[in-house]
PLY file of the C-alpha trace (Angstrom):
ply
format ascii 1.0
element vertex 154
property float x
property float y
property float z
element edge 153
property int vertex1
property int vertex2
end_header
183.77 33.41 168.70
186.91 35.42 168.27
188.78 34.33 171.17
192.78 34.50 170.78
194.37 31.22 170.53
197.60 30.74 172.61
200.62 29.56 170.48
203.37 27.56 172.37
205.50 27.27 169.13
208.69 29.04 169.39
208.94 32.15 167.24
210.41 32.20 164.07
213.97 33.22 163.35
214.06 36.74 161.77
214.74 36.59 158.20
218.29 37.56 156.84
218.23 40.12 154.64
219.94 38.92 151.26
222.63 41.28 149.69
221.88 42.01 146.14
223.69 39.78 143.74
223.86 37.11 146.39
221.57 33.83 146.90
219.77 33.22 149.98
220.42 29.81 151.18
217.55 28.98 153.08
216.33 25.38 153.93
213.36 24.19 151.70
209.98 23.53 154.06
209.41 19.79 154.26
207.42 18.20 151.59
204.10 16.83 151.96
205.14 13.38 152.12
208.02 14.06 155.00
205.19 15.63 156.85
203.12 12.60 156.50
206.05 10.31 157.42
206.78 12.46 160.61
202.76 12.04 161.48
203.01 8.00 160.47
206.26 7.78 162.97
204.50 9.59 165.66
201.19 7.49 165.50
203.13 4.38 165.68
205.20 5.53 168.65
201.84 6.34 170.44
200.14 2.89 169.51
203.67 1.26 170.65
203.71 2.84 173.83
199.63 1.93 174.49
200.20 -1.37 173.73
203.25 -1.69 175.60
201.35 -0.14 178.87
198.29 -2.91 178.15
201.13 -5.70 177.99
202.79 -4.42 181.30
199.10 -4.28 182.72
197.98 -7.94 181.92
201.78 -9.30 182.91
201.14 -7.71 186.19
197.86 -9.24 186.90
199.19 -12.44 185.52
202.07 -12.03 188.06
199.78 -11.04 190.80
197.67 -14.06 190.03
200.66 -16.43 190.07
202.13 -15.20 192.79
198.64 -15.80 194.94
198.69 -19.29 193.59
202.34 -19.88 194.63
201.59 -18.68 198.03
198.28 -20.89 198.21
196.20 -17.95 198.97
193.78 -19.03 196.69
192.90 -22.26 198.40
193.59 -24.36 195.30
194.77 -22.79 192.33
191.77 -19.99 191.16
189.28 -20.90 193.55
187.13 -18.01 194.31
188.04 -16.46 190.96
185.03 -17.77 188.82
185.19 -20.71 186.39
186.93 -18.86 183.41
189.82 -17.70 185.80
190.27 -21.05 187.43
190.35 -22.83 183.85
192.96 -20.43 182.55
195.24 -20.68 185.39
195.04 -24.36 185.46
195.60 -24.40 181.84
198.67 -21.99 182.17
200.05 -23.85 184.94
200.12 -27.41 183.03
201.74 -25.49 179.97
204.29 -24.62 182.25
204.71 -28.37 183.47
204.53 -29.69 180.11
201.23 -31.25 180.34
198.23 -30.76 178.11
196.85 -27.54 178.71
193.25 -28.11 177.01
192.67 -31.22 179.30
194.03 -29.20 182.67
191.75 -26.01 181.72
188.51 -28.51 181.45
189.27 -29.93 184.61
189.96 -26.70 186.30
186.78 -25.07 185.15
184.67 -28.15 186.16
186.38 -27.94 189.63
185.39 -24.41 190.16
182.06 -24.90 189.15
178.95 -25.59 191.87
177.15 -29.04 192.17
173.91 -27.86 190.16
176.37 -26.84 187.36
178.03 -29.78 187.02
174.82 -31.62 186.88
173.43 -29.48 184.36
176.48 -29.88 182.31
176.35 -33.64 182.56
172.74 -33.64 181.46
173.43 -31.81 178.41
176.48 -34.07 177.43
174.01 -37.00 177.73
171.53 -35.38 175.59
174.08 -34.38 173.06
175.16 -38.03 172.74
171.70 -39.00 172.45
170.58 -36.51 169.82
173.76 -36.18 167.60
172.76 -39.71 165.62
169.42 -38.17 165.45
170.65 -35.15 163.89
172.75 -36.84 161.57
169.87 -39.32 160.28
167.84 -36.09 159.80
170.86 -34.48 157.86
171.17 -37.28 155.72
167.57 -37.45 154.66
167.49 -33.68 154.15
170.27 -34.21 151.38
168.86 -37.21 150.12
165.69 -35.46 149.57
167.41 -32.23 148.07
169.39 -34.74 145.60
166.56 -36.43 144.43
164.44 -33.09 143.80
167.84 -31.59 142.11
167.93 -34.57 139.80
164.26 -34.26 138.78
164.37 -30.63 138.33
167.43 -30.37 136.44
0 1
1 2
2 3
3 4
4 5
5 6
6 7
7 8
8 9
9 10
10 11
11 12
12 13
13 14
14 15
15 16
16 17
17 18
18 19
19 20
20 21
21 22
22 23
23 24
24 25
25 26
26 27
27 28
28 29
29 30
30 31
31 32
32 33
33 34
34 35
35 36
36 37
37 38
38 39
39 40
40 41
41 42
42 43
43 44
44 45
45 46
46 47
47 48
48 49
49 50
50 51
51 52
52 53
53 54
54 55
55 56
56 57
57 58
58 59
59 60
60 61
61 62
62 63
63 64
64 65
65 66
66 67
67 68
68 69
69 70
70 71
71 72
72 73
73 74
74 75
75 76
76 77
77 78
78 79
79 80
80 81
81 82
82 83
83 84
84 85
85 86
86 87
87 88
88 89
89 90
90 91
91 92
92 93
93 94
94 95
95 96
96 97
97 98
98 99
99 100
100 101
101 102
102 103
103 104
104 105
105 106
106 107
107 108
108 109
109 110
110 111
111 112
112 113
113 114
114 115
115 116
116 117
117 118
118 119
119 120
120 121
121 122
122 123
123 124
124 125
125 126
126 127
127 128
128 129
129 130
130 131
131 132
132 133
133 134
134 135
135 136
136 137
137 138
138 139
139 140
140 141
141 142
142 143
143 144
144 145
145 146
146 147
147 148
148 149
149 150
150 151
151 152
152 153
């Protein structure tokens, strides 16, 4: 595989013939540290450009969602966009209004759920409330048995 590679770099200037007895004053080639620094600067520039592009993309999407909510095109902020989108939008709006964004996000997420999902979440919360004391008692008994076993084995 001996294909010729095109070189886009400009041609080097011709070397000046040094007269006998005079010192040629050519600049020294850049050191390895200078080249490494140049590569690092180039990488940081590219990463910054990529991050800026991503931030602009997200900002545009959020602006579009806010514009749709302001126009009422969503039929209630976030309707039809899913539970997470509705919760995020409601939380953001509450934060902008100086209200509690966590509670607003919870309410927004629940309002976007279907009736079957709401019933399932309610049943899970009731189950959690009933079983939490049982789990704590079991944990206390396990720790008590471990402490007793540790006292007799040591």
